C-alpha positions in Angstrom: -1.4 -22.9 -74.9 -3.2 -20.3 -77.0 -2.9 -16.6 -76.4 -6.4 -16.2 -75.1 -5.8 -18.9 -72.5 -2.6 -17.1 -71.5 -4.4 -13.9 -70.9 -7.2 -15.6 -68.9 -4.6 -17.3 -66.6 -2.9 -14.0 -65.9 -6.2 -12.3 -65.2 -7.2 -15.1 -62.8 -3.9 -14.7 -60.9 -4.3 -10.9 -60.8 -1.6 -8.5 -61.8 0.3 -8.6 -58.5 0.2 -12.4 -58.6 1.5 -12.5 -62.1 4.4 -10.1 -61.3 5.3 -12.2 -58.3 5.3 -15.4 -60.4 7.5 -13.8 -63.0 9.9 -12.6 -60.3 10.2 -16.0 -58.6 10.8 -17.9 -61.9 13.2 -15.4 -63.3 15.2 -15.3 -60.0 15.5 -19.0 -60.1 16.9 -18.7 -63.6 19.2 -15.9 -62.4 20.7 -18.2 -59.7 21.1 -21.3 -61.9 21.7 -20.1 -65.6 25.4 -20.7 -66.1 27.0 -21.0 -69.5 26.4 -17.8 -71.5 23.7 -16.5 -73.8 23.1 -19.6 -75.9 22.8 -21.7 -72.7 20.4 -19.1 -71.2 18.0 -19.5 -74.2 17.9 -23.2 -73.5 17.1 -22.6 -69.8 14.4 -20.1 -70.8 12.8 -22.5 -73.2 12.7 -25.3 -70.6 11.3 -23.0 -67.8 9.1 -20.6 -69.6 7.9 -22.6 -72.6 8.0 -26.3 -71.8 7.1 -26.2 -68.1 4.9 -23.2 -67.8 3.7 -22.7 -71.4 3.8 -18.9 -71.1 4.4 -18.7 -74.9 4.0 -21.1 -77.8 7.0 -22.5 -79.6 6.6 -20.3 -82.7 6.3 -17.1 -80.7 9.4 -18.0 -78.6 11.4 -18.6 -81.8 10.2 -15.3 -83.2 11.2 -13.5 -80.0 14.6 -15.0 -80.0 15.1 -14.0 -83.7 14.2 -10.4 -82.8 16.6 -10.2 -79.9 19.4 -11.6 -81.9 18.7 -9.0 -84.5 18.8 -6.1 -82.1 22.0 -4.8 -80.4 22.2 -5.6 -76.7 22.3 -8.7 -74.5 20.1 -11.2 -76.4 19.3 -13.5 -73.5 18.3 -10.7 -71.2 16.1 -9.2 -74.0 14.4 -12.5 -74.5 13.7 -12.7 -70.8 12.3 -9.1 -70.9 10.1 -9.9 -73.8 8.7 -13.0 -72.1 8.0 -10.9 -69.0 6.2 -8.3 -71.1 4.0 -11.0 -72.7 3.2 -12.5 -69.3 2.6 -9.3 -67.2 3.0 -6.2 -69.3 5.9 -3.7 -69.2 6.2 -4.2 -65.4 6.5 -7.9 -66.1 9.5 -7.2 -68.3 11.2 -5.1 -65.6 10.5 -7.8 -63.0 11.8 -10.6 -65.3 15.0 -8.6 -65.9 15.5 -7.9 -62.2 15.1 -11.5 -61.2 17.5 -12.8 -63.9 20.1 -10.0 -63.4 20.3 -9.2 -59.7 22.0 -12.4 -58.4 25.1 -12.0 -60.6 25.2 -8.2 -60.0 25.3 -8.7 -56.3 28.1 -11.3 -56.6 30.2 -9.2 -58.9 29.8 -6.0 -56.8 30.9 -7.9 -53.7 33.9 -9.2 -55.6 34.8 -5.6 -56.7 34.4 -4.2 -53.2 36.7 -7.0 -51.8 39.4 -6.2 -54.5 39.3 -2.4 -53.9 42.3 -1.3 -51.8 44.4 -4.3 -52.7 47.3 -4.5 -55.1 46.2 -7.5 -57.2 48.2 -6.9 -60.3 50.9 -9.4 -59.3 48.6 -12.0 -57.8 48.9 -15.4 -59.4 45.1 -16.2 -59.4 44.4 -12.8 -61.1 46.8 -13.7 -63.8 45.0 -17.0 -64.1 41.7 -15.2 -64.6 43.2 -13.2 -67.4 44.2 -16.4 -69.1 40.6 -17.7 -68.6 39.4 -14.7 -70.4 41.6 -15.5 -73.4 40.2 -19.1 -73.6 36.6 -18.0 -73.3 36.8 -15.3 -75.9 38.7 -17.6 -78.2 35.8 -20.0 -77.8 33.4 -17.2 -78.6 35.3 -16.2 -81.7 35.4 -19.8 -82.9 31.7 -20.4 -82.4 30.5 -17.0 -83.8 32.9 -17.2 -86.7 31.6 -20.6 -87.7 28.0 -19.3 -87.6 28.3 -15.7 -88.8 31.2 -15.9 -91.3 30.6 -19.0 -93.4 31.8 -17.5 -96.8 34.8 -15.6 -98.0 32.9 -12.3 -98.3 31.9 -12.3 -94.6 35.4 -13.6 -93.5 36.9 -10.6 -95.4 34.5 -8.2 -93.6 35.6 -9.7 -90.3 39.3 -9.6 -91.0 39.2 -6.0 -92.3 37.2 -5.0 -89.3 39.7 -6.6 -86.9 42.7 -5.0 -88.7 41.1 -1.5 -88.6 40.0 -1.9 -85.0 43.5 -2.8 -83.9 45.2 0.0 -85.8 42.6 2.7 -85.0 41.7 2.3 -81.3 39.2 5.0 -80.5 35.7 5.0 -78.9 34.2 5.6 -82.3 36.2 3.2 -84.5 34.0 0.2 -83.7 30.8 2.1 -84.2 31.9 3.3 -87.6 33.1 -0.2 -88.6 29.7 -1.7 -87.6 27.9 1.0 -89.7 30.2 0.5 -92.7 29.7 -3.3 -92.4 26.0 -2.8 -92.4 26.2 -0.8 -95.7 28.5 -3.4 -97.3 26.0 -6.1 -96.2 23.2 -4.3 -97.8 25.2 -4.1 -101.1 26.4 -7.7 -101.0 23.4 -9.4 -99.5 20.5 -7.2 -100.8 18.8 -10.3 -102.0 19.3 -12.2 -98.8 16.0 -13.6 -97.4 15.2 -15.5 -94.2 13.3 -18.7 -94.3 10.6 -20.0 -92.0 9.4 -16.7 -90.7 6.4 -16.6 -88.3 4.3 -13.9 -86.7 4.9 -12.7 -83.2 1.9 -11.2 -81.4 2.7 -8.7 -78.7 0.1 -6.3 -77.1 2.1 -3.1 -77.3 0.7 0.1 -78.9 2.8 1.5 -81.8 2.7 4.9 -80.2 4.3 3.7 -77.0 6.8 1.7 -79.0 7.7 4.8 -81.0 8.2 6.7 -77.8 10.7 4.1 -76.6 12.6 4.2 -79.8 12.7 8.0 -79.8 14.0 7.9 -76.2 16.7 5.3 -77.2 18.0 7.6 -80.0 17.6 10.8 -77.9 19.7 9.4 -75.1 22.3 8.1 -77.5 22.7 11.6 -78.9 22.1 13.7 -75.8 24.2 12.0 -73.2 27.7 12.7 -74.8 26.7 16.4 -75.2 25.5 16.6 -71.6 28.6 14.8 -70.4 30.8 17.4 -72.1 29.0 20.3 -70.5 28.4 18.9 -67.0 31.5 16.8 -66.3 29.8 15.0 -63.4 31.0 11.5 -62.5 27.5 9.9 -62.5 26.6 11.4 -65.9 29.9 10.2 -67.4 29.2 6.6 -66.1 25.7 6.7 -67.6 27.0 7.9 -71.0 29.8 5.3 -71.2 27.7 2.4 -70.2 24.5 3.4 -72.0 26.5 3.8 -75.3 28.2 0.4 -74.7 24.8 -1.3 -74.2 23.3 0.4 -77.2 26.0 -0.5 -79.7 26.8 -4.1 -78.9 25.8 -6.5 -81.7 26.4 -10.2 -81.2 26.0 -10.9 -77.5 27.7 -10.5 -74.2 31.3 -11.2 -75.2 31.3 -8.3 -77.7 30.8 -5.8 -74.9 34.3 -6.5 -73.8 36.2 -4.2 -76.3 33.6 -1.5 -76.0 33.8 -1.3 -72.2 37.5 -1.6 -72.3 37.7 1.5 -74.4 35.4 3.4 -72.0 36.9 2.6 -68.6 40.6 1.7 -69.1 42.0 4.7 -71.1 40.0 7.1 -68.8 41.7 5.6 -65.7 38.5 4.5 -64.1 39.7 0.9 -63.9 43.1 -0.5 -64.4 43.6 -3.1 -67.1 44.5 -5.7 -64.5 41.3 -5.1 -62.5 39.3 -5.0 -65.8 40.5 -8.4 -67.0 40.2 -9.9 -63.5 36.5 -8.8 -63.4 35.8 -10.2 -66.8 37.3 -13.5 -65.8 35.2 -13.5 -62.6 32.0 -12.7 -64.6 32.4 -16.1 -66.2 32.0 -17.8 -62.8 28.6 -16.4 -62.0 25.2 -17.2 -63.5 23.1 -14.7 -65.4 23.9 -12.3 -68.3 27.5 -11.3 -69.1 26.4 -7.6 -69.1 26.4 -7.7 -65.3 30.1 -7.2 -65.8 29.0 -3.5 -65.8 28.1 -3.9 -62.1 31.6 -4.9 -61.3 33.1 -2.0 -63.3 30.7 0.5 -61.8 31.6 -0.7 -58.3 35.3 -0.3 -59.0 34.6 3.2 -60.3 32.1 4.6 -57.8 31.3 2.0 -55.2 27.7 0.7 -54.7 26.1 3.8 -56.3 28.4 3.4 -59.3 27.4 -0.2 -59.7 23.7 0.7 -59.7 24.2 3.5 -62.2 26.4 1.4 -64.5 24.0 -1.6 -64.4 20.9 0.4 -65.1 22.6 2.4 -67.9 24.0 -0.6 -69.8 20.6 -2.5 -69.7 18.4 0.5 -70.4 18.9 0.3 -74.2 17.8 -3.4 -74.1 14.5 -2.4 -72.6 13.9 0.5 -75.0 14.8 -1.5 -78.1 12.8 -4.6 -77.2 9.6 -2.7 -76.4 10.1 -0.3 -79.3 10.8 -2.9 -81.9 8.3 -5.6 -81.1 5.3 -4.0 -82.9 7.3 -3.5 -86.1 9.3 -6.7 -86.2 7.0 -8.7 -88.4 7.4 -6.2 -91.3 11.0 -5.2 -90.8 12.4 -8.7 -90.7 11.0 -9.5 -94.1 13.0 -6.6 -95.7 16.0 -7.9 -97.8 17.9 -4.7 -97.0 17.5 -5.2 -93.2 18.5 -8.8 -93.6 21.6 -7.8 -95.7 22.6 -5.2 -93.1 22.4 -7.7 -90.3 24.6 -10.2 -92.2 27.3 -7.5 -92.6 27.0 -6.3 -89.1 27.3 -9.8 -87.7 30.5 -10.4 -89.7 32.0 -7.2 -88.3 31.1 -8.3 -84.8 33.3 -11.4 -85.3 36.2 -9.1 -86.4 35.8 -6.8 -83.4 35.9 -9.8 -81.0 38.9 -11.2 -82.8 40.7 -7.9 -82.3 39.8 -8.0 -78.6 41.2 -11.5 -78.3 44.6 -10.1 -79.3 44.4 -6.7 -77.6 43.9 -6.4 -74.7 43.5 -10.1 -73.8 46.4 -11.9 -75.5 48.9 -9.1 -75.1 48.4 -8.8 -71.3 47.8 -12.5 -70.4 50.0 -14.6 -72.6 53.5 -13.5 -71.5 55.4 -16.8 -71.3 55.2 -20.3 -72.9 53.5 -21.7 -69.8 50.8 -19.0 -70.0 50.0 -20.3 -73.5 50.0 -23.9 -72.3 47.5 -23.0 -69.6 45.3 -21.1 -72.1 45.3 -24.2 -74.4 44.3 -26.4 -71.6 41.4 -24.1 -70.6 40.3 -23.8 -74.2 40.2 -27.6 -74.5 38.2 -27.9 -71.3 35.6 -25.5 -72.7 35.4 -26.6 -76.3 36.1 -30.3 -76.3 35.4 -31.4 -72.7 32.4 -28.9 -72.6 32.9 -28.2 -69.0 30.8 -25.3 -67.5 32.6 -21.9 -67.4 32.6 -21.7 -63.6 34.7 -24.8 -63.5 37.1 -23.5 -66.0 37.4 -20.2 -64.0 38.3 -22.2 -60.9 40.9 -24.2 -62.9 42.3 -21.1 -64.4 42.7 -19.3 -61.1 44.4 -22.4 -59.6 46.6 -22.7 -62.6 47.6 -19.1 -62.3 48.6 -19.6 -58.7 50.8 -22.6 -59.7 52.5 -20.6 -62.4 53.1 -17.8 -59.9 55.3 -20.1 -57.8 57.1 -21.9 -60.6 
């Protein structure tokens, strides 16, 4: 379907009708999209492109490329972009709400049930920790194969992992990502992408610039305001906004950033953190809804709302702000080179997280390792859905607890 035909169909439905349509379709995806970001893109393609033809194939591929280039939750950003194309900025908000709300509600309910209970020694909780090891190992394997195919990028990843493990601060990962971008510009300054197309999005550049300015302004201002105000809500906004703004490579990479924000501060214990991360694999929708669980553990329902909005806000601002400029930026060899280096560093950060905190807190005995290997095989070779692996891991943890 051509762009003009898409516009006519939206006008015929009316703005309210288009928004309701986006909400219904995105909520369906939010209830059924299991399997992580790559699987989500497949669900989106089937529902939005093949069945409803809200966007042509080339434009969808371009939008996916943009969202993989930007920091943040790629699948959520693609959904937001499709909503913007279909029904404007409000359409993007509605598309995000439908896709995100089901898993947020499930994880908040899980957090509220856990509060007040000593779960650190529960066998099924230990099983969820081992599930997290298997899932992140799968992510490292898949991302490493794709993003570190040569010795230069492997070296960037290994150095990043080593420094991240030996220098564990809130800023080490940010600095490593920036340094990897500079190294990427130097090593891959002649890197060019093939098969580029043109994405047409009706957003004024002035509005886009305002979104980008707000993104940068909040990133700079929130830590300063947090230091002067010391209010609980503002601290949650700062921590989760920064995590959402600086995550390259998809949902799993948010794990080490969030761990640095909530565990050392005492907001969430490490046992609760890893249990929530394991539970997040059992629900549909984006992995960033893990923030809803952490916010609920920190500040109840209000904390969940604040944390969820804060971690997804950068995704909105970046997608809307970058769309009008993407066609020219993506053709820059320097931008392409920086992205190559950053992606390699992301693999290193996730590799470091696989060891600490995941491996060091979950793999305590030989039988823990055996269960982790079984779960890994179920994911990688049997290709079972993550929710089934989560159930198997929790059951396996209970069995280990009585042996």
